[in-house]
N, C-alpha and C positions, 0 to 999 in steps of 0.2 A: 383668817379662817374662812371668811366669807368667799374670798377669792378661790381658795381650794375647793370649796363646796360648789361654786359656779362652774369651775373648769372640769372637775371630776366628780359629778354627783353620785355615780354608782360606787366609787371607791369611798366617798365620804359616808354614804349610807351604810355600806358594809362595815367600815371601821367603827362607826357609831354603834351599830348593832352588836359587834363583838365586844366593845368596851362595856356596853350596857349589860351584856350577858355575863361577862366576867365579874362585874360589880354585883349583879344580882346573886350569882353563885357565892361570892365572898360574903355578902350580907346574910344570905341564907345558910352560911356555913355548910355548903355542899349539898343542899337540898335540891331535888329536881322533881319534875313531873314524871308520872309513870311512862308516858310515851317517849320520854327522853332516855330511858334505860336502853343501852345498846350493848351488843356483843363487843367486848374488848378484843382487839386483834390478838389472837392467841399466838400468832407468829412472832410476837415480841418475846415470847418465851421458848416456843418450839415451832418447827415448821409443820404445823398440823394440817396444812392444806394439801399435803401429799402423803400424810402419815398412814392412812388406812391402805392406800395403794402400796406404799413401801413395805408395810407389815405383810400384806398378802404376797408381795413379790418374795420377801425373805422366806416365808413359809414354803413357797413354791420352789425356791432354789434349794432348800434343804431336801425336799422330796426328789428333785432332779439328781442331787448328789447321791441319794440312797439308790435310785434307779441305776445310775451309772456304776455304782459299786457292786450292785447285784449282778449286772451283766458282766462286769469285769471279772467276777469271781467264777464264772462258768468255764470249766476246762474240758468237759466231755459232752458228747452228743446226747447222752442220757439225761444229764442235768439240764441241758438246753431245752430238750423236748418236754421235760417235766415243767419247766418254767413257762414255756410257750403255751402248753395246754392249760395251765393254771390261769394265765392272763387271758386266754381266749374265753374260758368259762366266766371269769370275772367281768370281762367286757360285755358279754351277752347279757349277764344279769344287770350290768350298769345301764344298759339302754332299755331295759324292761323286757328282755327276751325277744326272740324272733317270732313274729306272728305264726301261729300254728295252722297255716292254711295251705293245703295242696289240692285245692279244688280244680276242676277242669279249667283250662285257660279260656275256653270259648273264643278262641282267636278268630278274627275275620279280617279279610283283606278288602279294603274299601277302594283300592285303585292301584294301578301299576304305571310307572313311567319308565320307558325304555331309553337307556343311554348307551353311548358307545362302549361296548365291552361288558356292560352289566345292566341290570334292571333294578329299580327301586320300588319295593312293595310298601303300600301304606297299611299298617297293621294296627289293630286295636285288640288287646287281650285283657282278660279279667284277672288281676293279681290276687285280690281277695273278693269276697262277695260284694258286688256293687262297685268295686274300685277298678276303674278303667285306665289302662296305660296306653298311650299313643306312641307309636314307634315307626321308624322307617327301616326296612330291611334291604340292604344292598346285596344282590346275588350276582356273582360273576357269571358270564355266559360260559356254556360248554362244560359245566360240572357233570362229570360222569360217575363219580364215586364220592362218598362223604368227604367234605373238605374241612379245613380248619376254619374257625370263626372267631370274631372279636365282638365283645360287648362294649359299645361306646357309651360312656356315662357323661352327661352334659354338666358343665359348670354353670356359674351364675350368669347366664345370658337369657334375656327374656324369651328369645325365639327358640331356645334350647336346641332340639335336633335340627331345626331349620337354620340356625345361626351359620353365617357364611364360613367362619373359621372352622366350625365343626363339620360342615359339609365337606370341606377340603380334606380334613383328616380322614373321614369315612371314604372319600373317593380314592385317596392314596392307598388305604388298606384294601379296598375292593380291587384296585389296579394290581395289587400284589397277589391277588388270588383268594382273599378272605371273604367269607360271608360276614357281613357286618350288621349288627343290630344297634341302632341309635335310638334311645328312648327318652321321652320327656320325664323329668323328675317332678315331684310335688311342687306346685306353685310356679311352674314355668311352662312355656310352650302352650300346648292345648289343655293343660291341667291346672289352670288358675282356680283355686278353691273358692274365691270370693267373687268370681265373675257372675254378674246378674244379667240374664238374658233380656229382662224388661228394659234395661237401660244400655245394654251392649257395652258394659264397662265393669271394672272391678271396684269393689268398695274397700278392699285392703290391698295395698300395693303388692306387686308380684315379687317373687324371689326371696331375698333375705328377710324382708319385712314380714311377708306371709309366713315364712318358716319360723320366725321368732314368735309371731302372734299365736300360731297353733302350737309352737314348741313350748310356750309357757304353760298352756293347758296340759300338754303331755307331762311336763315336769311335776305338776301338782298330783298327778296319778302315779308317780314313780317311774315314768317312762322318759325316753328321749325320742324326739321325732326321727332320730337316726334309724330307729327300728323299721320305720315305714320306707325310708330310702333304701335300706338294706334289703328288705323283703321284696320290694319291687325289682331290684337288680337281680336277686336270686331267681325270681320268676322269669326275668329276661333270659337267664341261662336255661331255665326249664323250656322256654319257647324255642331257643336255639336247638336244644336237644331233641325237640319234637319234629324238627325239620329234617327231611330225608337228605338234604344237601350238606348236613353238618355232621362232623365226627365229634361226638361228645368228649373224647379224650384229648382233643386239641382245641380248647377254647381259652382265649386270652381276654383280658379286660384292660381298658385304658380310659382316661378322662383327665381333665385338668381343673384346677381351682375346686369348686364344689364337686366337680366330676372326679378330681383327685381324691377328695374326701370319700366319695362313694366307692371309688376303686380301692381305697384303703379299707373300707368296711368289708368289701368282698375278699380282700387279701387275708384279713383276720378270720373271717367266718365261713367262707365257702371253699371247701377242699377240692372242688371240681376245677378250679382255675389252674390252668397249666402254665401260664406266664402272665405277667402284669407290668404295666407301664404307667405308674401314678405320675401325674404332671402338676407342677406348680402348687404343690401342697406339702410334700415331705420336707421337713426342716428339723428343728427340735424345739421343744416347749420353752427351754431356757432362752433361746435367741428371740422367740416371739414375745415372751413376757418382757424382755429387755426393750424390745421395739415398741412396747405399749400396744401390741396388736390386740384386736377384738375379733372373736370368732362368731360364726353363725350358729344357730340353735342346734343343727345336726352335727356340729363339731364339738359339742360339749358332752363329755362322757364322765358321769359322776363318779368321783372317788378314784379315778384311774391314776392320777398323779400321786395320790397317797400310796398307791401300790408300786410306785416306781416306774410306771408305764410311760413310754415316750415314743416318738416317731420311729426311733430305732426298732422298737418292738413291732411296728407295722411292717417294716421290711423283713424282720426276722420271722414273722408269721409265714412267709413264703419259702424260707430257706429249706433245701438248696435249689428250689425251682427258679427259673429265670425271672429276673426283675430288672427293668430299666427305669432309673429315676430321671425324670425330665424336670429341668429347672430353668429359671430365667434370672439373668444377672441383676436386673433392675426391679425385682419383685418386691412386694410388701411382705411376702413370706421370706425372711432373711436367707439369702443364698449361703451365707456363712454357716447357718445351722444345717442347711441341706448337705453341704460338703462334710461337716463334722459327723453327721449321722451316717452318711455313706462310708466315710473312712472307718468309723467304729464298727459298722455292720459287716465290713468285708471279711473279717477273720472268721465269721460263722460259716460263710460259704467255703472258706479255706478248711474249716474243721471237717466239712463233708468232702473235701477234695474237689470242689467245683467252683473255684474263684472266678472263672470266666462267666458264670451265670449271673453275676451282679454287675451292672453297668450304670453309667451316668452320662447324661448329655446336658450341658448348660449352654443355652443360647443367649447371645447378647441382645436381650429384648426386655420390655416390661412384661407384666403379668398377662400371659396369653398362651394358647396352644398354637404356636407358630407353624408355618409350613415346613420349616426346617425340622422342627420337632416331629411333625407328621411323617416326614420322610425317614427320620431316624427310628421312629416307632415302627413304621412299616418294615424297615430293614431288620430291626430287632425281632419282631414277631416272625418274619419270613425265615430268618436263620434258625430260630428255635422251634418253630411249629411246622415249617414247610421244608426246611433243610436247604435253603438257597437264599442268596442275598436279594435285596430289592434296590434297584439302581435307577428308578424313574426320577428324573429331575424336572419333569414338565410341571408348570404351574397348573393347578386344577381349576377348571371353570365351575361355577355353581349355578343352581337354579333360583328363580324367584321364590322367596320363602313361602308364600301362600300356596304354591303348587304342591308343597309337601304335606299339607294338612291332611289328617286322617279323618277328621269329622267334617260334616257339611257346614256347621256354623263356625268352625275354627276353635271351638271350645267344647270339652266333654260336658260341662254343665249346660251348654246350649243344646246338645243332642240327647242327653240322658237325664231326664227329670229326676230320677231316683238315684242318681250316681252318688257314691259316698266319697268323702274326702277325710282328711285327718280329724276335722271337727266331729263328724259323725262317728268315726271310729273311736274317738275319745268318749263319746256318750256310751258306746257299748262297753268300753273298759270301765267306766264309772259304775255301770250296772253290776258288772262282775265284782268290783271292789265293795260296793254297798251290800251286795248279797253276802259276801264273806263276813263283813262286819256284823250284819244282822243275824248271822248264825251264832254270834257270841252273846252272852248275857251282858247287861249294862256294866256290871262290875268287871267282867273280863275285858270288855272294850276299854274301860277307863284305865285299868291297871296296865294293859298292853300299851295304850297310847302314852301314858305318863312315863312309862319305862323308856319308850322310844324317844320321847321328847327330852328326857333328862340326859340320855346318852348323846343326843345331838347338841344340847346346850353346853354340856361340859366336855365335849369331844376335843381332845388334843390342846386344851388351853394351857397357857404358860403364866400362871398367877405370879405376882410379884408384890413387893411392898407398895403400899398406896402412895407414900411420899407426897402428901397433899400440899398444894400451894394455895393459901388464902390470900388472894392478891388484891382485893379491893372490897370495901364496904361503903355503900351509899344509902342515903335517905331518900325515899321516894314517897312524898305525901305522908300517908299514915303508916308506912312500912319501912323496914330496913331491908336492904338487898345485899347479901354477902355473896361474893363470887369466888369460886374455887375450882381447881382442876386437880386430878390425881391419875395414877396409872391403874388401868384395868387389867392389862396384861403387859408383859415385856414388849415394849414398842408401841403401845396404844394408850393414849390419853383420853379420859372422859372429863366432862365439864358440867357445872351446874350453877344456877342462880338459886340462892336460898332466901325466901321471903318470910319475914316475921313481923307481926304487929308491934308497933312502937309501944303499945300499952303493956306488952308482955316481955319487955326487955329484962334480961337477967334470969328469966324463968326457963326451966327445962321442959321442952315442948315435944309432943308426939309429932310425927312427920308424915306428910302425904307426898309421895313421889309422883310427879306429873310427867306423862309422856304423850306428846302429840307431834304432828308433822311440823318440822322446822325447829323444834326445841326452843332454845333461848333466843333464836332469831324471830320468834313468833309470839311475843309476850302480849302485845296490845289486844288481840282478839280474845284473849283468855283472862284479861286483868280483872274482870268482874268476878269470875270464879275464884281467882287467886285471893282477892280481897275478902270475899265472903268466907272462904276456907280459913284464912288467917284470923278472922273475927271469931271463929269457933274455938280458938285456942290452939290451932295447929300451925306448924311451920310447913311451908310448901317448897319442895325441891323440884325445880324445873330442870330436868335432866337432858343433857346432850350425850347420847350414846355415840359410838364411833361413827364419824362421818356426818354428824347432824349438828345443826345450829352453828356455834362458833367453830366447829370442827369440820365444816363442809369442805369437800375436796375440790381442787382445781378441775375444771373441765379439760378434757383432752384437747379441746380446741384452743385452750389457753387465751381466750379473749372474753370480753364482757358479754358478748352476744351469744356465746355458746351456752347451752343448758346442760349442766353435768348429769341431769336426770333423764336426758333423752336416750332413745335407743342407740346403742353402740357408743355411748359416752362412758365416763369414768365409773359411774356406779354399776352400769351394766357389766363393764370389764371386771371390776372387783368382785361382783357377785358371781360371775361365771368362773373366775379363777378359784374362788372359794369352793364352788361346786366340784371342780376338778380335784380339789383337796379333800372331798368328802364332807365339806362344811357348808354353811350358808350364811348369808348376811343376817337374816332374822335370828338364827341360833346364836351367832356371835353377839348380837345386840341384846338378846335376852340374857346372855352371860354378863354383859355390861351392867344390866339392872341388878343382878345379884351382887356385883362388886360395889354398886352404889349403896346397897344395904350395909356392906362392910364399912363404907365411908361414913355412913350415918353413925355407926358405932364409934368412930374416931372424931366426930364433930362435936365440939363443945356446945353444951346447951341443948342437945337433942336426945330424945328418949328412944333408943333403938328397940325397946320392947313393944312399942306401939307404932307400927309402920303400916300405912295403907298405900294403895296405888290408884291414881286417877288415870285411866286409859282413854284417850280420845283420838278418834280417827284411825287411819291406817297404822301409824307408828305406835298406837296404843297396844297393838298385839304383842309388842315386846314385853310390856308389863304383865299381860295375861300369861304369857309363856313363863316368865320368871316366877310368877305367883304359883303356877302349877308345879314347879320343881323346887321351890324354896319356901318353907313354912314360916319364915320370919315375916312374910307379908300377911297381915291379919285380915285385911278387907280390901275389896276391889270395887271401884265404881267405873262403869263403862259409859262413855258418852259419844255422841256423833254417830255417823252411819256405820253399822257393823260390817266388818269385812267378812265375806263369805267366799271361801275358795271353791265351794261347790257351784255357786252362782257364776264364778269366773269360767268354769268348765262348761256349764249347761247353756250359757249365753253365747250365742253366735258372735255377738259383738259385746265386748267388755272394755273396761278402762284399763289399758295396758301401760299408762304413764307411770313410770317409777315402779313397775311391778317387780323389778329385781330386788327392791328393798323388802318385799314381804313374802316372796315365794320361797318355800322350803320344799325341795324335791321329795315327793312321796308322802306329803302331809295328809292327803285325803285317804291314804290307806289306813290311817289311824284316827284322825279326828278333823273336825272343822272348828272354826272359832266359836260357833254356837255351842259346840260340845264342851269346850273349855269353860265358857261362861256358866253352863249348867253345872258342871262339876265343881266350879268355884263359888256357886251360888251368887253370881253377880246379876 
């Protein structure tokens, strides 16, 4: 033995430790210390680490099937146009409406660059009061009468209108004879919302990160940040119509990626568009969900999947006007979905007798607006808006990006101290919402809020038998810990640790349901409270609602370094897919709490007539929401920092980590967490 110890000291020490631990557990007949209580791997029973995502996918696929069936049932132009108008109205409501501003554009030209065959004007116009849009206008030489025009909407490139690929597209369109307006979207180009002149840098990253950061604040108000992208684009059309060089009856729109999204918004909502070429965005939701794709904030449209809406409906919004679908073979937007959507949509142009007006071009490339796409788009618009083909095969030169700046500083926030961005616009929206709520009595506000919350919590649930599994009981110092899981809905398991004092063995006990961040994976920081509560004669159920604790989901990165709660990881995806379905992660988890109450009624030795909730931290809001809609909860205790959705909106900088787990779209139209606490007397 000594020889083994000398040759392999680490192995000897490890083996000795394991033997000692086994002996100690045997001697103590299964007793352990509190800090040794661990989540049992639930995957030994079910694959819970992908369960919430699988559940959401299944709900989505059911919705996609309903949408396909609804479109397949259309046999007349009248039925088609009725459905199209219905979905358009629903879409506009889903994004919070289109901002009602038709103020003067107050456009000014800050510079002109002459190029061979056209000039580039540097334009700044006012989309809404204090909201400045920076744009480049390409004007072909020799225009003698109003010409056709194209609105170019930029995808997710930091440089936006100045991005080299996008310059090439605009130059091809200008070479074809079009007036072209390329404008910066929110959070890109010269419109970085969190640019700070004092440090000449941004404090929230550009593009998708900024879109989501401001987009979460929009969601709390019942809006989508898409409403601002859409309105800016519509005002771009207003600007084109104001120019003497432009024929308002012949305006097209194109863009790829995020610009394809904006093009889609315009196709749905702006009837002035004569032709459209959405690029590297059109697919179908089914293929994207299967690909585990994650969308940007302006691409999340609440409840539209529940209505059967899909990308096919984006195309159909234009029928029978000309549409060219631009796609890339190697895109993260699945080209299979693109081809299927195009194939399905074709018959609606045939219904109008204009099948030639729907076209598709797939380039063998990754995600981008390639130069071949640019040539194909220029030819498409030329044939339909100019009545002639475009045959230019010349590669287009581009300018140094900074030469196209419209502002002196390179940023709107650097030139206009009082400029507004989405954050400031959300403050204005919040004032409107609070005024409307303050016009109600306290009783009217409460009744309205609780009715809305109840509808959200119980929306489209699929209750089933609990079928509980009591899979382990352990002794931990002065308490017993019983572990159990059950079915909350068809396809969703919930899980809990139940703590009871050893001194109260065999007695029927009232129960306190505990909800906190991390659930049963976070016992140790709360053990003092658990022990003290058990000493008062109560059982404590530490609850894992869907995706929490033992039910935590795999990161999309599928490695130990990836954080599933990060932006654009699994919880972000699940939460956004639920929003598409008219649901939300907080509402689903609040429903889980109500099912835990059912479980208490089935748990031997528990008194279901005396249930309280201990709500701690962010995830404690699920308990508050459940208590507001289920009178079986007799008492609420709230601990830790209170969640305030209003503070998330009014704070320029807020904690956005894992915000997907607590954000319910439109909640501030009805209440904040402080209101619930007041109504529940916590």
